[in-house]
N, C-alpha and C positions, 0 to 999 in steps of 0.2 A: 504494500500500500504506500501511497505518497507519505513522505515524511520519514520513512525508514531508510536504512542503509541502501544507497543506490545500487550497490553491487548485488544486493539481495532482492531487488525489485522483481515482483511477479505480477504480470498484468492480469487483471480480471477478464476472463472471456465469458461473456453472457450471450447465450443463444436464445433468442426471443421468438414468440409466436408459434410455440409448439402445441399440437393438439391431437395428433394421431398416436395411439398407444405404442404401436410397434416402432414407429419412427422415433418416438421419445426414448424408447429402450435402447435403440441402436446409437442414437446421438449421445445419450448419457454415457455409453461405453467409450466414447472418444475423450471423455474427461474435461468437459467445460466446467467452469467454476459456478456459474449460475444458469438456470434454465427459466425462461419466462413463459407464462401461461395467461392468455388474454381472457378476461371475464367481462368483455364488453360486447353484447350481442350484435351490434351493427358491423363489427369487424369481420372480415373474411377469415381471420385466424381465431375467432371465438371458439373456445373449447367445447361449447354446447352444453345443454342441460343434462345430458346423460354422462358427462365426464366423471369418471370414478375417482374418489379420493385416494384409492389404492395406487393409482398411477403416480401421484406425486409423493405420497408418504412412503412408497416403495423404492424411491430413488436412493442412490448411495448417499450417506450422510455427508460426504465430501462435496456434494452439489447443492448449492443454495437454490431455493425455489422462490420465484418472484411472481406474484399475481399482479396483472396489469388491469387497471381500472380507469374509467373516464367519468368524472362527475358523479360517482356513486355515493351512497350514504355511508357514513362511518360504521354504522351498525352492520350493514351487509359486508363491508370490507373486512371487518373484524371477525364476522361469522365465517367468511371464506378462509380467512387466515387460520382459524381453528380447525375447520373441516378438512382443508387440504394441506395442512402443515406448512404454510407459507412462511418463509424466512423474511421476505421483503414484500411491502405493498408499494407498487409502482404507480404513480398517479400521472395520467396523461391528459387531464382536462384543465379546467380553470379552478381547481381546488384551492381553497383559501388557506392562509396560514393557520387559522383556527382548526381546520380539518387535520392538517399535519400535526399540530400540537396535540390534538386529542388522540390521534393514532399512536403517536410516540408515548403519550401518557399511559396508554393501554399496552405498552410493551412492544409495539411494532417498529420495525426498521423501515423508514420511508425513503423511497427514491422518487424525487419530484422531477418530472420531465419538463423541459422548456424548448420551444421552437426558436432557433436562433437565426436571425437575418441581419442584414447590414445595420439596421437601426436598433438592434437589441441592446438594452441597457442592463448590463450584468449587475450594476449596483443595486437594482431593484430586488435582487435575490437575498440581500442582507437580512431581510425580515424573516426569511425561511431558514436561514442556515443553522439555527439552534435546534431545529425540529426535524432535520433530514440527515440520514446517514450518508446519502450521496445525491448528487444531481445527475441528470441525464440530459445532455445537449443534443438535440435532434435538428434536422432540417425543417424549414417551414413547408407546410403542405396543407391541403384542404382536409386531408384525412388525419388520423391519429397514429402516425408512425407507419413504418413499412413502405415509405414512398420510393425507396431506392435511389434517392438523390442526396448528395452531400451539401453541406453549407460551407462557407468560406472558413476554413480552420484557422486562418490568420487572426480571426476575430477573438480567438481564445486568449490572446495576450492581454485583453481587457479584463479578464476574470482574475480577481485577487482575493477571493474569500477562502477560508480554511476548510472548505468542504470538498472532498474528492468528487470527481465527476467521471461518468462514462461517456464516451464519444459514440454517437449513433448517427444513422442516416447514410445509406448508400455505401456501406463499407463492405468490400469483397476482396477477392484475390488480386484484382487489378490495382487496388490502392492501399492495401493493408500495410505495405512497406513504408508508404508515406506516413501513415498513421503512427507507425512504430518509431518514426523519427521525431515525433512531437516531444518537446522537452519541458512542457509545463509541469511545475512541481505537484499540482493536484490532479494530473491525468492518471486515473486509476485503471482504466481498461476500456474495452470496446463492447458495444452492444450490436450483435450481428443478427440480421433477419432476412430481408427480402432478397439480397444478393446471393444467398445460399439456397434459395428455394427452387424446387421443381414446380410447385404450385403453392398457393397460400396455405401456410401451416405445415407444409411437408418439406423438410430440408434434404438437400442432396448430401448423401453420406460422403461422397468423394470430395465435394467442395468444402464441406465442413471439416473433414479430416485434414485436408490440405492447408486450410487457413490456420487451424490449431497448430499444426506442425510448424508452419512458417513463424508463428508468434513464439512458440517455445524454443525453436531453433535460434531465433533472434536473441532471446533472453540468455541463452547459453553462450553466445558468441559476442556479446556486448555488455556493457554496463552503463547505467544511467547516472 
């Protein structure tokens, strides 16, 4: 994590938008750090009403489970956390600081997502920073993530809060090495989704295995 010995830095690899039980099992075997599950019905990656808690609770304890929500109630999010054994609640809507505060007060680790564009004011995040374990910086889109597009990563130099962040939005094999060259002290890892997909919610095993290998190989042969 950021703030530790740079020679010991291990990037967080989060694979998001998982919904198919067999695909989840196979991707889990590749060793990501966090897997994300969308609990937002309009999303093409929505896990569905029949999604079994055994799918998430049965994952290796080395893999964190993140539930992705959009403007949901705190009660429903906390119920899902309990039912599915979620380690993180990832908020992709216009959730207030009060919502994040309540979730944290109830023991949840909060990842708050923000869509970053040229006019984005990172200083506005100061009111959230005490209530979030991580931020997630995504590209601007009409949807709620999974757009397949990057934002201008040079904008990250404006971010100066002590909260680690995950980089999201259009990260795949063609630009992962550029992401690995980022030197921001709070850069904690990458959130991978649509660029690894065969179809929404189904990840290519080959693409996922390749990008995880690229990241871990980079860590072994360099220091930050």
